[in-house]
N, C-alpha and C positions, 0 to 999 in steps of 0.2 A: 664646763659651762656648755653642755651639748644641747643645742636646739631648744633653748628656752624661748617660748613664743611670747612676745610682749604686744600689748595693745597700743596702737597708734591711731590718733584721730584723723583718719583720711577716709575718703569714700571707697568702700570695697566694691571694686568694679566700676571705675570711672567710665562714664558713657557720654556720648554726644550724639544727637540726631541732626543731620544736615538735611533740612527739608526745603520745600518750595516756598517762595515768598514773593507775593505780588503778581498781578495779572500780566505785567509786561514780561516777566520771566517766562510765562507759559508759551510765549510766541517763539522762543529762541530755539528749542530743540524738540524733535519728535520722539526721542527715546523716553520710555516710561518704565516704571517698575520700582523695585526696592532692592538694595544691597545691604547685607548685614555682615559685620565683621566683629571678631572678639580676639583677645589675646594679649600679646607682649606689650608691656609698658614701653619698651624700647622703640617700637614702631608707632605707637599711638600718636605722638605729635605730628609726625610726617604724614601719616594716613589722614589725619584731620585736615592738613593743608591740601593734600591731593584731592580729598573729597570736596573741599570748598572750591577749588579751581575747576574740578569736573562739573560741579553744580552750575557754574557760570555758563558752561556749554550745554548742559543737559538739565535744565531746571525742573523737569518733571520726574526726575529720579530721586528717590529718598534714600539716604545713606545713614545707617545706624552703626555706630562704632562704640565698643566697650573695651576697657582695659582690665585685665584680670590675671595676666601672666601667660607666658608662652604655652605652658601645659594646658591651660584652659582653652587657648586658641586652637591647639591641635585636637583636643578632645571634642570641642564643638564642631570643628570642621569635619572630622571623621564621622561624627554622629549626624552631620548635615543639619545641625542646629543653626549654623550660620553658613553663609556662602563662602566666606574666606576667613581662615584663621591667621592671626598675626603671630609669627613664630621667629624668635630671635636666636635660632640655632640651626644646625643641619637637620634635615629630615632623616630619621633613623630607618634602617631597613625594615623592621617590623611595621612601621607606619606606612612605608611604601607598599608593603604587601596588603595592607588594608585599603589601599586606594589613594593614599595621600599623594598629591602632586604639588611640588614646591616651585614657586616662581621667585627667584632672587630679585629683590627690588631696590636694595640699598646696602650700605655697609656702615657699621659704626664700631664702637669698642666698649668694653667694660673697664673701668678704672678704679683704683683704690682711693677712697676719700677719707680725710681726717678733719678734725676740727681746727679752725684757723688759730685757736688759742691754746693748742696743745703745748704743755709745759716744756717740751724738748723740740719744738717746731724747727728751730734753726738747725739743729743737728740732723733731724730727719730729712730736711730738704737737701742737705749736703750728701747724705748717705743713700737715700732712696730705699726702695724695696726690691730685693732679689727674689727670684722664684723660690729659692731654698728657704728664705725667711718667711715667705708667704705660706709655705707648707707648714712651717713651725708655728704659725699663728692659727691657720684655719684647719689644719689636718691633724697634727700630732700634739698640739697644745704645749709644745716645748717652750715657746716664748710666752711669758706671762707679764713682762714689763717692757717698757719702751726702750730702756737702755740696752736690752739685748739686741735691738735693731741698730742702735747707734754705736755700740762698742764703748760707751762712756759709763762711768760708775753711777749707780743709782738703782732704785727699785720703784719707779713710777708705774703703777699697774696699767695694763692695756685692756681695753674692752673691745672684743671682737664681735662684729655684727655680720649676719648673713640674711638670706631670704627665707621666709616661711612658706611661700607659694612656689609651686613648680614653675620654674622660669628659665629662660635662655640665658639671662645674665649670670645667675649663680652656676648654671651648668657650664657656661663658657669659662667663667673664672676658675672653676674646678678643673676643667680640661687643661688650662694653662699649667696646672700643677699635676697633670696626668691622673686626675681623679674624677669623680662624679659629684653632682650636687649633694647627694645624700651623705657624702663623706665630709662635707663642710661642717665644722663646729662653730659655735658662737651663739649669740642671742639672735633668734630668728624673728624677723620683722616682715610684715606683709608689704610687698610692692616697692618699686623704686622710690616713690615719694616718701614712704615710710622709713626706708633706710636713710635717705637724705635728712629727714627730720630728726632721726635718732642721732646722727652725727652732729648736727647743728646744736643739739642739746647736751651732748656729752663731750667734754674737752679731752677725755681719755679714749674716745672711740675711734675705731677704724672699720670701714665698711666697703662695699662695692656698689658702684652705680653705673648706669649707662650715661653717656656724655650729656644727653639732654637734661638730665636731672642734677648734674653737677655744676653746669654753667648757666648763667643768666642769658636769655635769648637776646635781650636788647644790648646789654653792656659787653657781652661775649666774654666776661670775666667769670670766675667761680662764683656761685651763689653765696650770699652772705652767710658767714659762719663755717664755710667749707673751703678746704684746699685739696688739690689733687696731690697725692704722694707719688713722686716720679718713680718709674721703674728703672732699676739698675740692670739694664739688659745684659751687659757684658760681665756683670758680677765682680767688678773690680773694687767694690767698696766705696765708690763715690759716683756722683752724677756728673758725667762728662758733658761738655758743651753740646755735643750731638744728641745727648739724651734729654736735654732740657727744652721742652716745647709745650709746657702746660699753662703758661700765663694767660693765654686766651684760647677760646674754643677754636678759633681759626688756625692757630698754630698747631693744635693737636690734630685737627682734621687733616691738615697738610702732612703731618708726620705719619698718620695712618695711611693716607693715600700713597705715600712714598715708601711704605713698609718699614719705617724706622720704629714704629710701635709694633710689638710682636703680635702674631696671629696664630692661635688665640693669645690674649683675650680680645683682639679685634676679630670681627666675624661678619659674615653676610647675614642679612635679614630677609625673611621670606613671607610671602602670602601663600597660604596652603589651601587647596580645595580637595574635595573628595571626588576624584575623577576629573576629567576635562570639563570646565564650566560650560553650561549650555544656555544659561540665561543671557540674552543679548546685552542687558545692562551690565552684568558682571564681566562679560568678555570685553565690552567697550571700556570699562573702568580699568581693567588690567592692561589693555593696549595703551590707554592714556598714560598710565603709570610707567610703562616700559619705554615710552617714547617722549612725548612732550613733558610729562610729569617729572622726568629726571632733572630738569633744570631747577626744581625746587629743593633738591637734596642738599646741596652745599649751603644755601642760605638758611635752611632749617637746621643745620648742624650735622648733616650726614655726608657720606661720601657716595659719589656716583659709581655705577658699575661699568665694567668694560663692555664694549660693543658686542663681544662674543657672548657674554652672559645675557645681555638684553635680547640678542637675536635668538638665543636658545629659548628664552621664555616666550617670545612671540611665535616661534616654531611650535612650541607645545600647544598653543591655542589653536593651531591649524590642524592638529591631528584628528 
């Protein structure tokens, strides 16, 4: 079942424009201009929040944001189609050679998702997913039924999902298995929302999602129809108490911050420009994100960065 692309009813390239509103707003800030961003679904919700807060301080700046995958974000940034690309993976050396400059702005993780009505859900939550089992699902196709994961008798088929778009989530998930995105097998679906929707509809499905698309922002619980399959990090065949932190978004965020969730599939998220930004509004937006904007990371379901990484980003803007 190698990379069968299915159609899912979502917006291809989710976008939002954060524009000016009202005459009162025009009196607040002197900064003007337009900032354009595209790329990773992983960063999209947080960038929208940053844009909303930045607009309160600088109402005369228009910010256009579109989500279409990290690959698109990098391509658009290098081609100078946008000011900043949202990239949910490391910036590769060939991209650096082309002028890409990455600003680390947050941290999150890719997690395995399953349907909450999976017929062997009780056993799965007890055994979890090891790195080796993940390889046999996404890389070698050795695992074709759920009982091969649980060690129990039976032949309940497993349906594996991956991403059809070039994205940081799939690349990071593959990196955990010491592979690349193109090595992942499974039914390929566009975008984070697409994978989440596929899992919600398929009780036999397993996919990969960024945290923000697996959990409900208000309840902090997994979205309806979805559960996170715990990782058996020490590969001892069971989920130990110290490996069980998926009931709420906040528990998982804390585990990532404390490095109890492996990295990868935890990773830094970047905004990427082609060369050092020169537009005043773009520089101001990046400075806001790397300073005051960091306080929105955790409430939005992301992890803040170390002061060293933030200072590095600010230093890059001064070059």
